[in-house]
Kinemage of the C-alpha trace (Angstrom):
@kinemage 1
@onewidth
@group {chain A} dominant
@subgroup {mainchain}
@vectorlist {calphas} color= white
{ca unk a 1} P 127.602 117.026 92.860
{ca unk a 2} L 125.143 114.519 94.294
{ca unk a 3} L 121.441 114.818 93.682
{ca unk a 4} L 119.341 114.196 96.802
{ca unk a 5} L 115.603 113.471 96.750
{ca unk a 6} L 113.374 115.016 99.367
{ca unk a 7} L 111.470 112.555 101.603
{ca unk a 8} L 108.307 113.285 99.602
{ca unk a 9} L 110.093 112.617 96.294
{ca unk a 10} L 111.603 109.430 97.718
{ca unk a 11} L 108.141 108.227 98.721
{ca unk a 12} L 106.703 109.082 95.303
{ca unk a 13} L 109.589 107.281 93.622
{ca unk a 14} L 109.070 104.208 95.839
{ca unk a 15} L 105.304 104.141 95.116
{ca unk a 16} L 105.916 104.365 91.363
{ca unk a 17} L 108.589 101.646 91.498
{ca unk a 18} L 106.443 99.230 93.540
{ca unk a 19} L 103.338 99.949 91.453
{ca unk a 20} L 105.246 99.141 88.241
{ca unk a 21} L 106.705 95.991 89.797
{ca unk a 22} L 103.207 94.749 90.689
{ca unk a 23} L 101.657 95.873 87.396
{ca unk a 24} L 99.393 98.327 89.245
{ca unk a 25} L 98.621 101.933 88.608
{ca unk a 26} L 99.990 104.199 91.341
{ca unk a 27} L 96.405 104.754 92.557
{ca unk a 28} L 95.714 100.993 92.713
{ca unk a 29} L 98.937 100.547 94.675
{ca unk a 30} L 97.990 103.281 97.145
{ca unk a 31} L 94.457 101.836 97.487
{ca unk a 32} L 96.007 98.465 98.250
{ca unk a 33} L 98.306 99.998 100.849
{ca unk a 34} L 95.321 101.652 102.548
{ca unk a 35} L 93.370 98.380 102.436
{ca unk a 36} L 96.287 96.552 104.026
{ca unk a 37} L 96.718 99.249 106.670
{ca unk a 38} L 93.038 99.562 107.571
{ca unk a 39} L 91.471 96.269 106.583
{ca unk a 40} L 93.909 93.616 107.704
{ca unk a 41} L 94.771 92.342 111.120
{ca unk a 42} L 98.568 92.638 111.192
{ca unk a 43} L 98.771 89.619 113.485
{ca unk a 44} L 97.184 87.476 110.756
{ca unk a 45} L 99.460 86.659 107.805
{ca unk a 46} L 98.132 87.041 104.275
{ca unk a 47} L 100.321 84.167 103.019
{ca unk a 48} L 100.581 80.751 104.695
{ca unk a 49} L 103.404 78.363 103.796
{ca unk a 50} L 102.378 74.705 103.987
{ca unk a 51} L 105.495 72.495 104.063
{ca unk a 52} L 103.864 69.958 101.710
{ca unk a 53} L 101.780 72.166 99.413
{ca unk a 54} L 103.809 75.383 99.384
{ca unk a 55} L 102.676 78.980 99.859
{ca unk a 56} L 99.016 79.853 99.541
{ca unk a 57} L 96.733 82.745 100.377
{ca unk a 58} L 95.563 82.539 103.989
{ca unk a 59} L 91.926 81.535 104.324
{ca unk a 60} L 91.758 80.016 100.848
{ca unk a 61} L 93.075 77.122 98.810
{ca unk a 62} L 94.562 79.429 96.166
{ca unk a 63} L 98.306 78.899 95.732
{ca unk a 64} L 100.691 81.794 95.311
{ca unk a 65} L 101.896 80.032 92.134
{ca unk a 66} L 98.375 80.220 90.645
{ca unk a 67} L 98.213 83.980 91.217
{ca unk a 68} L 101.760 84.342 89.877
{ca unk a 69} L 100.817 82.519 86.663
{ca unk a 70} L 97.833 84.799 86.150
{ca unk a 71} L 99.918 87.905 86.810
{ca unk a 72} L 103.050 86.990 84.870
{ca unk a 73} L 102.138 84.580 82.086
{ca unk a 74} L 98.580 85.787 81.447
{ca unk a 75} L 99.650 89.421 82.021
{ca unk a 76} L 96.658 90.225 84.236
{ca unk a 77} L 96.720 93.144 86.637
{ca unk a 78} L 95.986 92.519 90.315
{ca unk a 79} L 92.569 94.134 89.825
{ca unk a 80} L 91.782 91.712 86.959
{ca unk a 81} L 92.955 88.759 89.037
{ca unk a 82} L 90.752 89.941 91.894
{ca unk a 83} L 87.727 90.067 89.557
{ca unk a 84} L 88.338 86.414 88.686
{ca unk a 85} L 88.701 85.521 92.379
{ca unk a 86} L 86.029 87.706 93.968
{ca unk a 87} L 86.418 85.958 97.325
{ca unk a 88} L 89.965 87.356 97.608
{ca unk a 89} L 90.786 90.940 98.510
{ca unk a 90} L 93.153 93.087 96.498
{ca unk a 91} L 95.472 92.983 99.518
{ca unk a 92} L 95.594 89.172 99.319
{ca unk a 93} L 96.310 89.268 95.569
{ca unk a 94} L 99.093 91.829 96.000
{ca unk a 95} L 100.540 89.914 98.944
{ca unk a 96} L 100.678 86.781 96.773
{ca unk a 97} L 102.431 88.686 93.982
{ca unk a 98} L 104.896 90.233 96.416
{ca unk a 99} L 105.610 86.795 97.886
{ca unk a 100} L 106.145 85.453 94.359
{ca unk a 101} L 108.636 88.198 93.471
{ca unk a 102} L 110.508 87.673 96.740
{ca unk a 103} L 110.658 83.866 96.205
{ca unk a 104} L 110.544 83.747 92.414
{ca unk a 105} L 113.131 81.001 91.850
{ca unk a 106} L 111.533 78.484 94.216
{ca unk a 107} L 107.988 79.201 92.963
{ca unk a 108} L 109.068 78.923 89.317
{ca unk a 109} L 110.675 75.581 90.181
{ca unk a 110} L 107.408 74.461 91.798
{ca unk a 111} L 105.434 75.515 88.701
{ca unk a 112} L 107.838 73.550 86.474
{ca unk a 113} L 107.576 70.500 88.756
{ca unk a 114} L 103.777 70.640 88.542
{ca unk a 115} L 103.911 70.876 84.743
{ca unk a 116} L 106.256 67.865 84.556
{ca unk a 117} L 104.005 65.871 86.874
{ca unk a 118} L 100.907 66.736 84.795
{ca unk a 119} L 102.690 65.679 81.594
{ca unk a 120} L 103.774 62.418 83.208
{ca unk a 121} L 100.176 61.690 84.305
{ca unk a 122} L 98.897 62.464 80.789
{ca unk a 123} L 101.457 60.091 79.275
{ca unk a 124} L 100.601 57.312 81.748
{ca unk a 125} L 96.847 57.725 81.212
{ca unk a 126} L 97.150 57.408 77.439
{ca unk a 127} L 94.588 58.779 75.024
{ca unk a 128} L 91.131 59.607 76.328
{ca unk a 129} L 88.079 57.700 75.030
{ca unk a 130} L 87.172 60.785 72.988
{ca unk a 131} L 90.629 60.957 71.415
{ca unk a 132} L 90.520 57.221 70.585
{ca unk a 133} L 87.100 57.632 68.955
{ca unk a 134} L 88.269 60.609 66.896
{ca unk a 135} L 91.324 58.651 65.718
{ca unk a 136} L 89.142 55.644 64.839
{ca unk a 137} L 86.853 57.901 62.824
{ca unk a 138} L 89.885 59.461 61.097
{ca unk a 139} L 89.123 62.956 62.344
{ca unk a 140} L 92.551 63.382 63.965
{ca unk a 141} L 95.891 61.770 63.065
């Protein structure tokens, strides 16, 4: 015997699944969906992909990778991320997280590349004047 969900139950199940995936409460997810439906021009994308710089939120310089780091590594909810970036809407934050989950491998690779590049620059720059002074004074090894 096969168990069949009604259309209403299917919708509820989908909302709960997507809300969990985005680390949102079901109400936050529904609020976001309403904001997207009523507050966004569907002809205008929420995510822009620059061939050189990668995906970013349209109308800002915030990269999808930056939002992904806040949401996944810092374990912040979309609402918390939006508080830190008040110029972005919840729809933009959720769109960035959705884009991240749909392109996770390539964005994780980009994050790793950026970390390697930063480490290489640190190594090439050598110790800062402050670090040299602290070593001279014997305050750090």
